[in-house]
N, C-alpha and C positions, 0 to 999 in steps of 0.2 A: 334244854336245847330246843324244845318245841316252841317256847315263848320267843326265843331269839329268831327262829325261822319265821314265825308269824309276824314279828316286827319287821323283819327284812322284806317279807312279802308286801306288807303295808307300805313301807317306804318305796319299794319298787313300783307300786301302783300310784302312789300319791305324788312322788317326785316328778315324773314326767308331766303330770297334769299341772303341777305348780310351775314348772318350767315353761310349759305352753302358755300359761297366763302371764307370768312375770316378764319373760324375755321380750315379747312384742311390746308390752307397756314400757319397759325400759328403753327399747330401741326407738319407740316413737317419741318418748320424752327427751332422750339425749340426741337422737338422730346424728350419730357421729360421722363427720366427713372423713372417710377412710379410703386410702389408696393402697391397694394390695401390692406385695412384692413377689419375687420369684418363688420363695418358699411357700407362700400362701397359694399361688397358682399350682405348684407341684402337688401340694397336699389335696387341694379341692378339685383339681381337674385331671389328675392322673391317678394318685394313690386312692382317693376315696371312691371313684368309679370302679376301680379294680376290686376293692374290698366289698363294695355293694354287689357286684356280679358274683364274686366268690360266695358271699352270704346267700344270695338267691339260689345258686347251684346247690349249696349245702342244704338249704331248706327243702329244695325239691328232692334231694336224695333221701332226707329224713322222711318226707311224706311218702315217697315211693316205697321205702323199706317198711314203713308202718302199714301201708296198703297191702303189701305182699304178705306180711306176717299175721295181721289181725283181721279176722273175718267180720267182727262187729264194726270195725272202722271202715272196711270195704262196703258193707251194707249201708252204713251211714252216708258215705260219699255217694253211693248210687242213688239213695233216696233223695239226698239234697240236690243232685244234678239231674233228677228226672224232670224238673220243671223247666220249661223252655226259656223263661226269663232268666233263670239262674244260669243256664247254659250260655245264653248270649252275654250276660254280665261277666261271666268268667272268661269267655273268649276275648272280650275287650280289655278286661282288667289284668289278665295274666301277663301279656307282654309289657304292660305299664308298671308291673310290680317292682322291677329294678329301679325305675325312676322314682317311685314312691319311697323306696328304701333310701335312695340317694337324697331325696328332698328332706326326709326326716333327719338323716345324719347332718346334712348341710345346715339346717336350721339350728340343731342342737350344738353344733360345733362353731359355725361361722359367727353367729350373733354374739355368743359369749366372748369370742376372740376380739371382736370389735369393741365390745363394752369394756373388756379388760384393758385394751390399748387406750381407750378414752379416759378411763379413771386412774391410770397409773402414769407416773412421770417417766418419760423416755428421753433418749439423747436428742439434742437439738438437730433438726434436719431441715434442709431447704433444697429446692430444685426448680429449675426454670421449665415451664410448660407453655404451650400455645393455647390460649383460650379459643376454642373452635366454635362453640355455640353456647348461647345463654337462652334458657327458656323459663317461662313462669311455671311455678308449681301448680298442681291441681287445686281445686277449690277447697279440698280438705285441709290445706295448709294455710299458714298465715300469709298476709299480703306481702310481707318482706321476703318471702321465700323465692329463691331462684334455683334452677337446676343448671349446674355448670358442667361443661364438657371440655376436657383438656386432652391435648395430644403431646406426647413426649417427642421433641424434635429429633432425638437421636435414634429411638427405637420405633417410632410411629405407633406406640401403644396408646390407646385412648382410655381415659378414666372419667367417671362422672360422680357427682355427689350433690346433695342439696346444700345451699348456703343461705344464711339468714341476715347477712350484713351488707351494707352498701349497695342495695339493689339498683339505685339510679345510676351510680358510677360504673357498676359492673356491666350493665346493659350496653353501655357505650364502648366497652373495651373488647368487643368481639374481634378475633383474629390478631390480638396483641399478645406479646410475651408477658407472662405473669410469673413471679416467684411465689411458689407455694411454700409456706413456712409452717413447720409443725414439729412433731415428736416421732422418733422412730421406735417401733416395737418389733417383736420377733417376726410377725407375719405381715407387717405393713406400716403405714404411716398415718398418723392422725393429723389433720390439717387444723391449725390454730389461727392462721392469718394468711391473707393474700396481699402481696406487695406488687405494685405496678410501677 
């Protein structure tokens, strides 16, 4: 039983490190043009913040209970917070902790969803949008890269993604109606083509 526990601990330590390395590499390599749907928005902008706040409160309760029960832990905290720099750092970092928890969950859930949608075959999907703005990507991307901004004419929602094809023709189609063609997945749509 001890060997299994040691292996699980090793996997629990190594797996997040591997995910932190491989997911950004895959995202940069594929750069999937993704448009989120309502389910994605509910999960990431309503459910996930509630879970992160609940987790933050739960962790505070655990720390407070351990502080109340354990004198060694109490002395250790007092010693660690006796330094002025540590006090200032904790004053600024404590309110940002829920945002840090949210950011970690967002990266570990959002990027795999986009990669899964990109690499799997979904149902055919198309929709008409207004191309509101076209900007060139930064210098770290290829010369053919453009950032496209679209507005849904029915709901007025805006979406953006990087696009690597037809840069010269897309630059001239600003404020035109464009059909976005792609594949539907559970949490959104992968764009495969633009039709003008």
